[in-house]
N, C-alpha and C positions, 0 to 999 in steps of 0.2 A: 548556534543550535537553537531551534525553536520548534514549537508544536502547537497543536490545537485540534480543531474539528474542521473538516471540509464538507461542503455540500456539492456533490457531483450528481447532476440530473436527479435531484430530489432525494438522493441517498446520502446519509450522513456517515462520515468516516473519521476515525482518529488518525492523526498523522504526527510524525516527528521528523525533522530534518537533522541528520547527524553529519558532522564534519569528519572526514578521514583524509587529511592532507598532511604533508610535511612530516611524515614518519610517526604520526599519532598512533596510539593503540587501535587495533581493529575494533569496530563498534559492536561486535558480537555480544559481549558481556552487557553493554548498555542496553542492547535490544532485548535481551532476556529480562533484565530488570524492569524495563519500561513495560513490556508485555504483561508481566505478572503483577507488578506493584503499582504501576500508574494506570494502565488500561484494565487491570484486574481480570485478565483472562485466566480461566481455570487451566491448570497444567494439563496438557492432553496426554492421552495414552499413546497416540500416534501423531507424528508430524509427517504430512504428505507433501513433498516438494514436487511440483509439476513444472518441468522446464522443457524447452523445445523452441521451435521456430517462432519468431516474432512477426513473421509475415502471415497475412491472412491466406487461407487456403480453402479450396472448394470441396464440399462433401455433399452427398445426397442427404435428404432429410432423415432417412433411416440411419445412415452412418453417424450423423451428428447426434441424433437422439440416443443412440447406443453409447456413444462416447460420453455424453453428458451424464447419463444414468450410471455408467461404469465408474466415472470419476467420483461420484458422490456415494457410491455403495458403502464405503467404510464409515461414512457419517451415520448410517442407519444402525451400525453395530457397536460403535464406541465413540469416545470423545476425540475429535481430530482437529488439528490446526492445518489448514491448507496454506501453502506458501507458493507464490509465483513472483514474476517480475513486476506485477501490478499494473501493467499498461493495457491499453485498449486495442491490442492487436494479437493476432495468432492464438496460440494455445492459452495465453493468459486471459484473453477476452472470453474464450470458451469456458474456462474454469469459472470465471465470474458469472456467466450465464447459468452454468450448472448449479452453482451455489444458490443463486437467486431462485431457481426453479425447484431444486430438490433438497437443499440442506441449508435453508436460510438461518438456522440456529447455530451453525458452525462458523468460527472465525475464518476469514480468508485474508491472509496477510500478504501484502505486496512489498517487495524490496526493490526499489527502483533507483536509477542514477538520476540525481538532481539535475545534472548538467544537460540532460536531453529532454527535459519536460517542457511542453508548451505551457505557457501561463505561469511559470515559476516566479517571474518577477511580481506578478499580482499577489501570489501567495506570500512572498517575502514582504512586500509593502504592507499588505493588510495585517500580517502578523506583527510587524513593528508598530503599526498604528494602534492595534487592539491590545497589545500586551499591557496588562495591569497587574499589580501585586495586590492581592486581597487581604493580606495580613498574615498572622501566624497560624499555622495548623496546630492540631492537638499534640503533635510531637515536637513542636517548637520550630518546625521548618516552615519556610515561606511557601505559600500556595499560589500558583498562577491560575488565573481564570482561563478558560479555554473558549475563546470566541469561535463561532462558526463562520468560516470563510466561504464565500461563494466561488467555486471553481467552474467557470463556464467552458463547456466543450463546444465552442463555436467554430473552430477551425478544423473540421473533420476531413478536409481534403489534405493531400500531401504537399501543399504549397510551402510549408515551413520545413526546409530540408533538415533531416536528421533530428527532428524533434517529435516527441510522441505525447499522447494524452494518457492520463490515468484512467483506469477502468472504474466505472461507477459501482460495481458490485463487490469490490474489496472492502472489508470492514475496517482494516487497519493498514497504514502505509508507513514504511520506513523509507525516507528519501535520503540517499547517501550522496554527500558532496565529496567526491574523490579528487585525487591529485591530477588525473588526466582529463577531466571535463569531457568525458565521452561515454558511450555505451560500454558497459562492463566495469565501471567504477564500483558498482555495488557488489560485483562478484569478487573483486580483489579484497573486499572488506571482510 
């Protein structure tokens, strides 16, 4: 398990990779603690989970604009955490666009399967190379520096079978390394 900051298309995001293999406890409790105590996200009044197709789909400009505005309407009325699968496809990509355009102050949390990410090897290598312990924190716990890792989205075509890119407009990412090494590992967590 490791974490830090990613830079995707000049957008900075917090991330953490969590293992969920070999009968380990589901990472839900860890995710909650990380969100509130490490990332310091303010507890929301509403958590809006947006799920659906990972395939891109065609819409008219008016349909798309109506959807984007509708998705972000709760953000104008209360404190919201938006949660999606975090990838750069389908509804998850649209929620990212909506947040960037209409609710940039609200967190958008992606929960993705580690196994299906393009470029994950680079994230893992850079995390190992940049991991440094900076000493004791005020509570006596050791603090890890969070280097910013560059995650380049250079392979936008579908030439890498069954691999996907992370969306640049998500603010926080949980990357779940599950037992099946496939899409859906994050759901079973």
